[in-house]
N, CA, C and O atoms as CSV, one atom per row, in Angstrom:
chain,resi,resn,atom,element,x,y,z
A,1,MET,N,N,160.829,103.372,99.004
A,1,MET,CA,C,160.888,102.028,99.152
A,1,MET,C,C,161.001,100.976,98.372
A,1,MET,O,O,160.267,100.686,97.427
A,2,ASN,N,N,162.188,100.234,98.880
A,2,ASN,CA,C,162.527,99.102,97.900
A,2,ASN,C,C,161.722,97.895,98.445
A,2,ASN,O,O,161.897,97.547,99.613
A,3,ASN,N,N,160.855,97.252,97.653
A,3,ASN,CA,C,160.052,96.223,98.507
A,3,ASN,C,C,159.987,95.384,97.397
A,3,ASN,O,O,160.307,95.790,96.280
A,4,LYS,N,N,159.607,94.264,97.604
A,4,LYS,CA,C,159.394,93.088,96.984
A,4,LYS,C,C,157.534,92.342,97.799
A,4,LYS,O,O,157.196,92.139,98.965
A,5,LEU,N,N,156.810,92.161,96.488
A,5,LEU,CA,C,155.459,91.785,96.919
A,5,LEU,C,C,155.723,90.281,96.994
A,5,LEU,O,O,156.474,89.774,96.161
A,6,GLU,N,N,155.178,89.577,97.897
A,6,GLU,CA,C,155.214,88.363,98.148
A,6,GLU,C,C,153.389,87.797,98.425
A,6,GLU,O,O,152.490,88.636,98.370
A,7,THR,N,N,153.171,86.722,98.630
A,7,THR,CA,C,151.808,85.622,99.294
A,7,THR,C,C,152.293,85.224,100.236
A,7,THR,O,O,153.427,84.775,100.072
A,8,ILE,N,N,151.781,85.187,101.499
A,8,ILE,CA,C,151.733,84.244,102.790
A,8,ILE,C,C,150.716,83.510,102.779
A,8,ILE,O,O,149.671,84.114,103.022
A,9,SER,N,N,150.596,82.039,102.518
A,9,SER,CA,C,149.427,81.262,102.346
A,9,SER,C,C,149.598,79.844,103.292
A,9,SER,O,O,148.685,79.096,103.639
A,10,ASN,N,N,150.834,79.734,103.552
A,10,ASN,CA,C,150.705,78.534,104.560
A,10,ASN,C,C,150.503,78.762,105.800
A,10,ASN,O,O,149.740,78.018,106.415
A,11,LEU,N,N,151.243,80.016,106.555
A,11,LEU,CA,C,150.403,80.491,107.814
A,11,LEU,C,C,148.804,80.342,108.487
A,11,LEU,O,O,148.471,80.107,109.649
A,12,PHE,N,N,148.133,80.534,107.495
A,12,PHE,CA,C,146.832,80.885,107.559
A,12,PHE,C,C,145.530,79.874,106.881
A,12,PHE,O,O,144.547,80.229,106.230
A,13,GLU,N,N,146.078,78.122,107.438
A,13,GLU,CA,C,144.925,77.321,106.230
A,13,GLU,C,C,144.920,77.688,104.998
A,13,GLU,O,O,143.846,77.899,104.434
A,14,ASP,N,N,146.415,77.868,104.189
A,14,ASP,CA,C,146.273,78.134,102.733
A,14,ASP,C,C,145.279,79.475,102.170
A,14,ASP,O,O,144.748,79.605,101.067
A,15,LYS,N,N,145.255,80.216,103.126
A,15,LYS,CA,C,144.643,81.435,102.822
A,15,LYS,C,C,145.219,82.637,102.564
A,15,LYS,O,O,146.026,83.034,103.404
A,16,GLU,N,N,144.944,83.523,101.324
A,16,GLU,CA,C,146.727,84.471,100.878
A,16,GLU,C,C,146.123,85.318,101.915
A,16,GLU,O,O,144.936,85.442,102.219
A,17,ILE,N,N,147.554,86.079,102.573
A,17,ILE,CA,C,147.778,86.782,102.826
A,17,ILE,C,C,148.884,87.928,102.331
A,17,ILE,O,O,150.066,87.584,102.328
A,18,ARG,N,N,148.504,89.409,101.874
A,18,ARG,CA,C,149.439,89.447,100.617
A,18,ARG,C,C,150.403,90.230,101.849
A,18,ARG,O,O,150.164,90.712,102.956
A,19,SER,N,N,151.500,90.077,101.067
A,19,SER,CA,C,152.879,91.138,102.233
A,19,SER,C,C,153.688,91.592,101.241
A,19,SER,O,O,153.793,91.089,100.123
A,20,ILE,N,N,154.317,92.641,101.698
A,20,ILE,CA,C,155.657,93.549,101.142
A,20,ILE,C,C,156.876,93.278,101.820
A,20,ILE,O,O,156.800,93.327,103.048
A,21,TRP,N,N,157.712,93.072,101.445
A,21,TRP,CA,C,158.979,93.514,102.119
A,21,TRP,C,C,159.548,94.511,101.660
A,21,TRP,O,O,159.786,94.848,100.500
A,22,ASP,N,N,159.901,95.277,103.262
A,22,ASP,CA,C,160.582,96.455,102.746
A,22,ASP,C,C,162.131,96.523,103.296
A,22,ASP,O,O,162.484,96.754,104.452
A,23,SER,N,N,163.002,96.244,102.093
A,23,SER,CA,C,164.589,95.949,102.501
A,23,SER,C,C,165.196,97.032,103.274
A,23,SER,O,O,166.087,96.816,104.095
A,24,GLU,N,N,164.550,98.635,102.930
A,24,GLU,CA,C,165.583,99.444,103.333
A,24,GLU,C,C,165.076,99.496,105.187
A,24,GLU,O,O,165.729,99.947,106.128
A,25,LYS,N,N,163.660,98.838,105.194
A,25,LYS,CA,C,163.484,98.792,106.799
A,25,LYS,C,C,163.574,97.412,107.680
A,25,LYS,O,O,163.302,97.120,108.845
A,26,GLU,N,N,164.137,96.652,106.445
A,26,GLU,CA,C,164.110,95.130,106.956
A,26,GLU,C,C,163.021,94.386,107.425
A,26,GLU,O,O,163.130,93.383,108.131
A,27,ASP,N,N,162.061,94.833,107.066
A,27,ASP,CA,C,160.324,94.182,107.595
A,27,ASP,C,C,159.268,94.330,106.926
A,27,ASP,O,O,158.753,95.280,106.335
A,28,TYR,N,N,158.941,92.997,107.135
A,28,TYR,CA,C,157.405,92.787,106.402
A,28,TYR,C,C,156.331,93.928,106.447
A,28,TYR,O,O,156.496,94.687,107.402
A,29,TYR,N,N,155.161,94.254,105.553
A,29,TYR,CA,C,154.017,94.632,105.558
A,29,TYR,C,C,152.964,94.174,105.411
A,29,TYR,O,O,152.746,94.211,104.200
A,30,PHE,N,N,152.083,93.717,105.955
A,30,PHE,CA,C,150.805,92.876,106.271
A,30,PHE,C,C,149.506,93.466,105.611
A,30,PHE,O,O,149.087,94.593,105.873
A,31,SER,N,N,148.982,92.705,104.837
A,31,SER,CA,C,147.389,93.689,104.205
A,31,SER,C,C,146.686,93.708,105.660
A,31,SER,O,O,146.984,92.818,106.456
A,32,VAL,N,N,146.207,94.225,105.845
A,32,VAL,CA,C,145.015,94.553,107.159
A,32,VAL,C,C,144.247,93.660,106.883
A,32,VAL,O,O,144.228,92.614,107.531
A,33,VAL,N,N,143.398,93.911,105.784
A,33,VAL,CA,C,142.017,93.315,105.210
A,33,VAL,C,C,141.659,91.494,104.875
A,33,VAL,O,O,140.672,90.764,104.787
A,34,ASP,N,N,143.459,91.371,104.755
A,34,ASP,CA,C,143.557,90.171,104.803
A,34,ASP,C,C,143.897,89.282,105.814
A,34,ASP,O,O,143.865,88.053,105.745
A,35,VAL,N,N,144.243,90.009,106.806
A,35,VAL,CA,C,144.361,89.340,108.274
A,35,VAL,C,C,143.345,88.983,108.877
A,35,VAL,O,O,142.990,88.082,109.637
A,36,ILE,N,N,142.744,90.299,108.153
A,36,ILE,CA,C,141.092,90.353,109.258
A,36,ILE,C,C,140.204,88.952,108.466
A,36,ILE,O,O,139.728,88.016,109.107
A,37,SER,N,N,140.150,89.066,107.267
A,37,SER,CA,C,139.466,88.541,106.481
A,37,SER,C,C,139.589,86.521,107.302
A,37,SER,O,O,138.738,85.723,107.694
A,38,VAL,N,N,140.857,86.498,107.218
A,38,VAL,CA,C,141.175,85.126,107.560
A,38,VAL,C,C,141.106,84.617,109.233
A,38,VAL,O,O,140.967,83.454,109.612
A,39,LEU,N,N,141.233,85.735,110.025
A,39,LEU,CA,C,141.239,85.415,111.646
A,39,LEU,C,C,139.519,85.589,112.079
A,39,LEU,O,O,139.069,85.390,113.207
A,40,THR,N,N,138.708,86.021,110.837
A,40,THR,CA,C,137.370,86.681,111.447
A,40,THR,C,C,136.287,85.871,110.426
A,40,THR,O,O,135.097,85.752,110.717
A,41,GLU,N,N,136.690,85.509,109.590
A,41,GLU,CA,C,135.373,84.786,108.352
A,41,GLU,C,C,134.911,85.810,107.738
A,41,GLU,O,O,134.381,85.660,106.637
A,42,SER,N,N,135.027,87.169,108.379
A,42,SER,CA,C,133.819,88.257,108.019
A,42,SER,C,C,133.750,88.341,106.600
A,42,SER,O,O,134.732,88.280,105.860
A,43,LYS,N,N,132.350,88.508,106.169
A,43,LYS,CA,C,131.786,88.817,104.986
A,43,LYS,C,C,132.323,90.260,104.310
A,43,LYS,O,O,132.462,90.441,103.101
A,44,ASP,N,N,132.477,90.818,104.909
A,44,ASP,CA,C,133.245,91.944,104.415
A,44,ASP,C,C,134.179,92.255,105.162
A,44,ASP,O,O,133.750,92.664,106.241
A,45,PRO,N,N,135.375,92.253,105.083
A,45,PRO,CA,C,136.466,92.223,106.124
A,45,PRO,C,C,136.717,94.253,106.210
A,45,PRO,O,O,137.017,94.956,107.176
A,46,SER,N,N,136.536,94.486,105.306
A,46,SER,CA,C,136.882,96.387,104.636
A,46,SER,C,C,135.805,96.745,105.987
A,46,SER,O,O,136.320,97.553,106.760
A,47,HIS,N,N,134.769,96.402,106.290
A,47,HIS,CA,C,133.689,97.107,107.140
A,47,HIS,C,C,134.123,96.480,108.337
A,47,HIS,O,O,134.419,97.255,109.246
A,48,TYR,N,N,134.228,95.295,108.553
A,48,TYR,CA,C,135.389,94.888,109.941
A,48,TYR,C,C,136.122,95.733,109.951
A,48,TYR,O,O,135.516,96.648,110.509
A,49,TRP,N,N,136.894,96.002,109.743
A,49,TRP,CA,C,138.677,96.876,109.999
A,49,TRP,C,C,138.122,98.282,110.192
A,49,TRP,O,O,138.474,99.029,111.105
A,50,ARG,N,N,137.081,98.625,109.103
A,50,ARG,CA,C,136.606,99.981,110.106
A,50,ARG,C,C,136.079,100.226,111.084
A,50,ARG,O,O,136.125,101.363,111.552
A,51,THR,N,N,135.640,99.553,111.481
A,51,THR,CA,C,134.617,98.975,112.813
A,51,THR,C,C,135.811,99.287,114.034
A,51,THR,O,O,135.959,100.148,114.902
A,52,LEU,N,N,136.648,97.942,113.523
A,52,LEU,CA,C,137.637,97.599,114.416
A,52,LEU,C,C,138.307,98.907,114.444
A,52,LEU,O,O,138.217,99.457,115.541
A,53,LYS,N,N,138.998,99.604,113.483
A,53,LYS,CA,C,139.458,100.944,113.616
A,53,LYS,C,C,139.017,101.915,114.476
A,53,LYS,O,O,139.893,102.476,115.134
A,54,SER,N,N,137.917,102.243,114.632
A,54,SER,CA,C,136.969,103.285,115.261
A,54,SER,C,C,137.128,102.779,116.505
A,54,SER,O,O,137.348,103.548,117.441
A,55,ARG,N,N,137.067,101.843,116.636
A,55,ARG,CA,C,137.060,100.901,118.433
A,55,ARG,C,C,138.480,101.646,118.791
A,55,ARG,O,O,138.483,102.667,119.478
A,56,MET,N,N,139.673,101.068,118.281
A,56,MET,CA,C,140.793,101.055,118.590
A,56,MET,C,C,141.226,102.238,118.926
A,56,MET,O,O,141.824,102.391,119.991
A,57,ILE,N,N,140.942,103.500,117.879
A,57,ILE,CA,C,141.013,104.585,118.593
A,57,ILE,C,C,140.742,105.229,119.647
A,57,ILE,O,O,141.568,105.860,120.306
A,58,GLN,N,N,139.215,105.087,119.959
A,58,GLN,CA,C,138.691,105.083,120.591
A,58,GLN,C,C,139.400,104.882,121.938
A,58,GLN,O,O,139.618,105.781,122.751
A,59,GLU,N,N,139.781,103.405,122.091
A,59,GLU,CA,C,140.244,103.078,123.378
A,59,GLU,C,C,142.089,103.721,123.519
A,59,GLU,O,O,142.819,103.606,124.503
A,60,GLY,N,N,142.361,104.264,122.415
A,60,GLY,CA,C,143.706,105.137,122.188
A,60,GLY,C,C,144.508,104.192,122.175
A,60,GLY,O,O,145.321,104.044,123.088
A,61,ASN,N,N,144.428,103.349,121.106
A,61,ASN,CA,C,145.323,102.026,120.618
A,61,ASN,C,C,146.013,102.663,119.457
A,61,ASN,O,O,145.388,102.864,118.416
A,62,GLU,N,N,147.172,102.965,119.571
A,62,GLU,CA,C,147.890,103.688,118.552
A,62,GLU,C,C,148.459,102.885,117.156
A,62,GLU,O,O,149.267,103.329,116.340
A,63,THR,N,N,147.827,101.656,117.149
A,63,THR,CA,C,148.523,100.773,115.820
A,63,THR,C,C,147.322,101.295,114.608
A,63,THR,O,O,147.502,100.909,113.453
A,64,VAL,N,N,146.449,101.929,114.834
A,64,VAL,CA,C,146.124,102.566,113.998
A,64,VAL,C,C,146.706,103.609,113.132
A,64,VAL,O,O,146.461,103.845,111.949
A,65,THR,N,N,147.533,104.196,113.956
A,65,THR,CA,C,148.036,105.324,113.272
A,65,THR,C,C,149.382,104.751,112.758
A,65,THR,O,O,150.086,105.667,112.332
A,66,LYS,N,N,149.801,103.881,112.688
A,66,LYS,CA,C,150.983,103.433,112.359
A,66,LYS,C,C,150.421,103.091,110.960
A,66,LYS,O,O,151.335,103.127,110.137
A,67,CYS,N,N,149.445,102.829,110.510
A,67,CYS,CA,C,149.031,101.863,109.393
A,67,CYS,C,C,149.710,102.695,107.939
A,67,CYS,O,O,149.553,103.894,107.710
A,68,ASP,N,N,150.380,101.854,107.180
A,68,ASP,CA,C,150.854,102.558,105.576
A,68,ASP,C,C,149.808,102.100,104.559
A,68,ASP,O,O,149.318,100.971,104.546
A,69,THR,N,N,149.576,102.879,103.888
A,69,THR,CA,C,148.846,102.638,102.636
A,69,THR,C,C,149.590,102.448,101.577
A,69,THR,O,O,150.167,103.376,101.010
A,70,LEU,N,N,149.674,100.805,101.071
A,70,LEU,CA,C,150.404,101.191,99.886
A,70,LEU,C,C,149.375,99.961,98.806
A,70,LEU,O,O,148.490,99.163,99.112
A,71,LYS,N,N,149.853,100.224,97.832
A,71,LYS,CA,C,149.408,99.727,96.325
A,71,LYS,C,C,149.427,98.039,96.365
A,71,LYS,O,O,150.552,97.654,96.048
A,72,LEU,N,N,148.662,97.102,96.614
A,72,LEU,CA,C,148.999,96.031,96.317
A,72,LEU,C,C,147.466,95.405,95.000
A,72,LEU,O,O,146.325,95.858,94.916
A,73,ARG,N,N,148.065,94.369,94.265
A,73,ARG,CA,C,147.011,93.464,93.447
A,73,ARG,C,C,145.723,93.397,94.316
A,73,ARG,O,O,145.931,93.074,95.485
A,74,ALA,N,N,144.655,93.598,94.028
A,74,ALA,CA,C,143.227,93.310,94.356
A,74,ALA,C,C,142.885,92.234,93.527
A,74,ALA,O,O,143.472,91.851,92.514
A,75,LYS,N,N,141.775,91.739,94.109
A,75,LYS,CA,C,141.162,90.240,93.192
A,75,LYS,C,C,140.767,90.819,91.903
A,75,LYS,O,O,141.190,90.197,90.929
A,76,ASP,N,N,140.174,91.691,91.700
A,76,ASP,CA,C,139.906,92.070,90.444
A,76,ASP,C,C,141.367,92.742,89.734
A,76,ASP,O,O,141.266,93.506,88.774
A,77,GLY,N,N,142.402,92.460,90.176
A,77,GLY,CA,C,143.409,92.226,89.372
A,77,GLY,C,C,144.256,93.912,89.069
A,77,GLY,O,O,145.308,94.234,88.518
A,78,LYS,N,N,143.110,94.697,89.779
A,78,LYS,CA,C,143.614,96.064,89.449
A,78,LYS,C,C,145.027,96.859,90.514
A,78,LYS,O,O,145.571,95.858,90.979
A,79,MET,N,N,145.481,97.588,90.836
A,79,MET,CA,C,146.305,97.939,92.046
A,79,MET,C,C,145.894,98.661,92.578
A,79,MET,O,O,145.630,99.749,92.066
A,80,ARG,N,N,145.570,98.287,94.286
A,80,ARG,CA,C,144.185,99.545,94.691
A,80,ARG,C,C,145.064,99.589,96.299
A,80,ARG,O,O,145.462,98.603,96.919
A,81,TYR,N,N,145.195,100.983,96.686
A,81,TYR,CA,C,145.313,101.436,98.053
A,81,TYR,C,C,145.198,100.188,99.036
A,81,TYR,O,O,144.201,99.491,98.846
A,82,THR,N,N,145.781,99.922,99.727
A,82,THR,CA,C,145.407,98.459,101.052
A,82,THR,C,C,146.210,99.370,102.322
A,82,THR,O,O,147.181,100.122,102.243
A,83,ASP,N,N,145.539,99.046,103.271
A,83,ASP,CA,C,146.477,99.208,104.558
A,83,ASP,C,C,147.474,98.056,104.882
A,83,ASP,O,O,147.327,96.854,104.662
A,84,MET,N,N,148.492,98.686,105.441
A,84,MET,CA,C,149.167,97.255,105.485
A,84,MET,C,C,150.022,97.917,107.147
A,84,MET,O,O,150.225,99.111,107.366
A,85,LEU,N,N,150.331,96.943,107.955
A,85,LEU,CA,C,151.323,96.943,109.256
A,85,LEU,C,C,152.597,96.249,108.872
A,85,LEU,O,O,153.007,95.502,107.984
A,86,ASP,N,N,153.008,96.817,109.902
A,86,ASP,CA,C,154.570,96.108,110.208
A,86,ASP,C,C,154.310,94.457,110.581
A,86,ASP,O,O,153.306,93.780,110.360
A,87,THR,N,N,155.324,94.154,111.093
A,87,THR,CA,C,155.143,93.045,112.009
A,87,THR,C,C,154.856,92.835,113.189
A,87,THR,O,O,154.077,91.970,113.590
A,88,LYS,N,N,155.548,93.717,113.932
A,88,LYS,CA,C,155.338,94.277,114.932
A,88,LYS,C,C,153.598,94.720,115.096
A,88,LYS,O,O,152.814,94.364,115.976
A,89,ASN,N,N,153.415,95.407,114.188
A,89,ASN,CA,C,151.897,95.859,114.526
A,89,ASN,C,C,150.985,95.057,114.495
A,89,ASN,O,O,150.056,95.039,115.303
A,90,ILE,N,N,151.161,94.165,113.400
A,90,ILE,CA,C,150.096,93.110,112.759
A,90,ILE,C,C,149.661,92.426,113.968
A,90,ILE,O,O,148.521,92.476,114.428
A,91,PHE,N,N,150.903,91.616,114.575
A,91,PHE,CA,C,150.692,90.866,115.999
A,91,PHE,C,C,149.663,91.749,117.070
A,91,PHE,O,O,148.929,91.195,117.889
A,92,ARG,N,N,149.792,93.577,116.845
A,92,ARG,CA,C,149.052,93.984,118.012
A,92,ARG,C,C,147.385,94.017,117.542
A,92,ARG,O,O,146.431,93.884,118.308
A,93,LEU,N,N,147.331,94.235,116.037
A,93,LEU,CA,C,146.282,94.046,115.674
A,93,LEU,C,C,145.541,92.732,115.836
A,93,LEU,O,O,144.350,92.817,116.136
A,94,ILE,N,N,146.077,91.522,115.679
A,94,ILE,CA,C,145.840,90.244,116.020
A,94,ILE,C,C,145.323,89.957,117.509
A,94,ILE,O,O,144.426,89.151,117.759
A,95,GLU,N,N,146.131,90.860,118.640
A,95,GLU,CA,C,145.599,90.798,119.731
A,95,GLU,C,C,144.051,91.754,119.895
A,95,GLU,O,O,143.312,91.443,120.829
A,96,SER,N,N,143.769,92.521,119.263
A,96,SER,CA,C,142.820,92.978,119.145
A,96,SER,C,C,141.548,92.276,118.609
A,96,SER,O,O,140.420,92.579,118.998
A,97,ILE,N,N,141.744,91.550,117.914
A,97,ILE,CA,C,140.716,90.894,117.032
A,97,ILE,C,C,139.945,89.786,118.113
A,97,ILE,O,O,140.661,88.830,118.412
A,98,PRO,N,N,138.918,89.800,118.574
A,98,PRO,CA,C,138.163,89.045,119.301
A,98,PRO,C,C,137.912,87.712,118.330
A,98,PRO,O,O,136.915,87.884,117.629
A,99,SER,N,N,138.519,86.512,118.127
A,99,SER,CA,C,138.346,85.793,117.675
A,99,SER,C,C,138.508,84.199,117.871
A,99,SER,O,O,139.584,83.853,118.358
A,100,PRO,N,N,137.526,83.123,117.538
A,100,PRO,CA,C,138.171,81.789,118.098
A,100,PRO,C,C,139.525,81.686,117.454
A,100,PRO,O,O,140.518,81.211,118.005
A,101,LYS,N,N,139.466,82.244,116.063
A,101,LYS,CA,C,140.670,81.880,115.248
A,101,LYS,C,C,141.990,82.459,115.522
A,101,LYS,O,O,143.021,81.900,115.148
A,102,ALA,N,N,141.981,83.512,116.133
A,102,ALA,CA,C,142.974,84.521,116.915
A,102,ALA,C,C,143.264,83.601,117.769
A,102,ALA,O,O,144.453,83.402,117.520
A,103,GLU,N,N,142.923,82.767,118.778
A,103,GLU,CA,C,143.625,82.650,120.103
A,103,GLU,C,C,144.813,82.039,119.728
A,103,GLU,O,O,145.808,82.538,120.253
A,104,PRO,N,N,145.046,80.897,118.807
A,104,PRO,CA,C,146.482,80.263,118.601
A,104,PRO,C,C,147.344,81.450,118.589
A,104,PRO,O,O,148.220,81.486,119.453
A,105,PHE,N,N,147.270,82.255,117.908
A,105,PHE,CA,C,148.431,83.232,117.547
A,105,PHE,C,C,148.765,84.206,119.078
A,105,PHE,O,O,149.771,84.704,119.585
A,106,LYS,N,N,147.219,84.119,119.444
A,106,LYS,CA,C,147.778,85.560,121.255
A,106,LYS,C,C,148.499,84.383,122.068
A,106,LYS,O,O,149.419,84.616,122.851
A,107,MET,N,N,148.032,83.176,121.831
A,107,MET,CA,C,148.437,82.048,122.830
A,107,MET,C,C,150.409,81.783,122.386
A,107,MET,O,O,151.218,81.593,123.294
A,108,TRP,N,N,150.784,81.825,121.079
A,108,TRP,CA,C,151.874,81.682,120.769
A,108,TRP,C,C,152.478,83.272,121.071
A,108,TRP,O,O,153.674,83.434,120.826
A,109,LEU,N,N,152.000,83.991,121.391
A,109,LEU,CA,C,152.656,85.262,121.333
A,109,LEU,C,C,153.105,85.715,122.508
A,109,LEU,O,O,154.035,86.487,122.744
A,110,ALA,N,N,152.084,84.961,123.492
A,110,ALA,CA,C,152.112,85.036,124.796
A,110,ALA,C,C,153.217,84.265,125.223
A,110,ALA,O,O,154.108,84.882,125.806
A,111,ASN,N,N,153.375,82.831,125.027
A,111,ASN,CA,C,154.469,81.985,125.404
A,111,ASN,C,C,155.948,82.491,124.650
A,111,ASN,O,O,156.896,82.155,125.359
A,112,LEU,N,N,156.340,83.144,123.514
A,112,LEU,CA,C,157.323,84.084,123.162
A,112,LEU,C,C,157.387,85.106,124.122
A,112,LEU,O,O,158.463,84.964,124.703
A,113,GLY,N,N,156.918,85.840,124.472
A,113,GLY,CA,C,156.573,86.964,125.279
A,113,GLY,C,C,157.163,86.422,126.862
A,113,GLY,O,O,157.792,87.215,127.563
A,114,SER,N,N,156.942,85.285,127.235
A,114,SER,CA,C,156.886,84.683,128.712
A,114,SER,C,C,158.341,84.045,128.359
A,114,SER,O,O,159.138,84.071,129.297
A,115,GLU,N,N,158.777,83.506,127.204
A,115,GLU,CA,C,160.257,82.812,127.144
A,115,GLU,C,C,161.018,84.096,127.229
A,115,GLU,O,O,161.607,84.257,128.298
A,116,ARG,N,N,161.129,85.005,126.376
A,116,ARG,CA,C,161.656,86.046,126.600
A,116,ARG,C,C,161.908,86.915,127.885
A,116,ARG,O,O,162.836,87.703,128.071
A,117,ILE,N,N,160.960,86.621,128.659
A,117,ILE,CA,C,161.131,87.355,130.127
A,117,ILE,C,C,162.248,86.821,130.774
A,117,ILE,O,O,163.262,87.371,131.206
A,118,ASP,N,N,161.728,85.132,130.762
A,118,ASP,CA,C,162.752,84.157,131.164
A,118,ASP,C,C,164.239,84.668,130.603
A,118,ASP,O,O,165.055,84.955,131.479
A,119,GLU,N,N,164.549,84.770,129.560
A,119,GLU,CA,C,165.883,85.064,129.197
A,119,GLU,C,C,166.831,86.386,129.559
A,119,GLU,O,O,168.034,86.632,129.484
A,120,VAL,N,N,165.630,87.108,129.994
A,120,VAL,CA,C,166.011,88.473,130.472
A,120,VAL,C,C,166.736,87.804,132.206
A,120,VAL,O,O,167.922,87.970,132.493
A,121,PHE,N,N,165.801,87.128,133.082
A,121,PHE,CA,C,166.087,86.629,133.978
A,121,PHE,C,C,167.443,85.767,134.274
A,121,PHE,O,O,168.008,85.522,135.340
A,122,ASP,N,N,167.784,85.361,132.792
A,122,ASP,CA,C,168.514,83.945,132.806
A,122,ASP,C,C,169.200,84.007,131.977
A,122,ASP,O,O,168.580,83.273,131.207
A,123,PRO,N,N,170.733,84.540,131.005
A,123,PRO,CA,C,170.670,84.689,130.094
A,123,PRO,C,C,171.533,83.732,129.614
A,123,PRO,O,O,172.408,84.040,128.804
A,124,GLU,N,N,171.363,82.380,130.098
A,124,GLU,CA,C,172.189,81.244,129.831
A,124,GLU,C,C,170.687,80.562,128.996
A,124,GLU,O,O,170.860,79.593,128.257
A,125,ILE,N,N,169.507,81.033,129.143
A,125,ILE,CA,C,168.246,80.075,128.645
A,125,ILE,C,C,168.667,81.065,126.856
A,125,ILE,O,O,169.023,80.255,126.000
A,126,ALA,N,N,168.652,81.985,126.540
A,126,ALA,CA,C,169.118,82.845,125.659
A,126,ALA,C,C,169.977,81.760,124.906
A,126,ALA,O,O,169.632,80.952,124.043
A,127,ILE,N,N,171.370,82.021,125.578
A,127,ILE,CA,C,172.178,81.627,124.923
A,127,ILE,C,C,172.163,79.926,124.243
A,127,ILE,O,O,172.642,79.517,123.185
A,128,ASN,N,N,171.399,79.175,125.347
A,128,ASN,CA,C,171.318,77.925,124.867
A,128,ASN,C,C,170.162,78.027,123.485
A,128,ASN,O,O,170.407,77.377,122.468
A,129,ARG,N,N,169.221,78.684,123.554
A,129,ARG,CA,C,167.881,78.405,122.735
A,129,ARG,C,C,168.842,79.062,121.231
A,129,ARG,O,O,168.560,78.504,120.170
A,130,ALA,N,N,169.800,80.068,121.184
A,130,ALA,CA,C,170.880,80.522,120.088
A,130,ALA,C,C,171.529,79.421,119.870
A,130,ALA,O,O,171.240,79.074,118.725
A,131,ILE,N,N,172.247,78.682,120.338
A,131,ILE,CA,C,172.908,77.559,120.086
A,131,ILE,C,C,172.169,76.306,119.496
A,131,ILE,O,O,172.613,75.649,118.555
A,132,ASN,N,N,171.110,76.074,120.086
A,132,ASN,CA,C,170.484,74.878,119.584
A,132,ASN,C,C,169.653,75.594,118.842
A,132,ASN,O,O,168.540,75.324,119.294
A,133,TYR,N,N,169.509,76.489,117.807
A,133,TYR,CA,C,169.062,77.047,117.139
A,133,TYR,C,C,169.706,76.884,115.959
A,133,TYR,O,O,169.171,76.257,115.044
A,134,TYR,N,N,170.979,77.454,115.838
A,134,TYR,CA,C,172.052,77.562,115.100
A,134,TYR,C,C,172.710,76.108,114.716
A,134,TYR,O,O,173.225,75.965,113.607
A,135,ARG,N,N,172.680,75.124,115.587
A,135,ARG,CA,C,172.636,73.752,115.015
A,135,ARG,C,C,171.736,72.646,114.401
A,135,ARG,O,O,171.939,71.602,113.782
A,136,SER,N,N,170.367,73.511,114.960
A,136,SER,CA,C,169.434,72.926,114.020
A,136,SER,C,C,169.123,73.465,112.358
A,136,SER,O,O,168.404,72.963,111.495
A,137,LYS,N,N,169.856,74.508,112.338
A,137,LYS,CA,C,170.331,75.098,111.018
A,137,LYS,C,C,171.027,74.264,110.215
A,137,LYS,O,O,171.448,74.661,109.128
């Protein structure tokens, strides 16, 4: 994997979310524990993740099986293995977190999904969205 370590902080009230860009797959991988820490404010996000992972497996949610373990720099400065999820599956994880802080992301995803379904039935909407996006850039 040819990757580049990045930190995203502006999406989550300036709290750090460690991520890696995989140039071969052209996708980001996000630290699961970091996302859980931001959305739940748990004192032990690793324990929260273990519990959530167990519950997700029992429910048949396959997001857990899509986890990759990659080395990231920990708070103590050492490189440690960390559970990571790609963009699609990190959104699936966010959907599974029962937290008021996750609700804005869930609403955004629901709105995005609704817009894309509208575009399937009326392709002109997609064309106009693309044109407007291109003009704004």
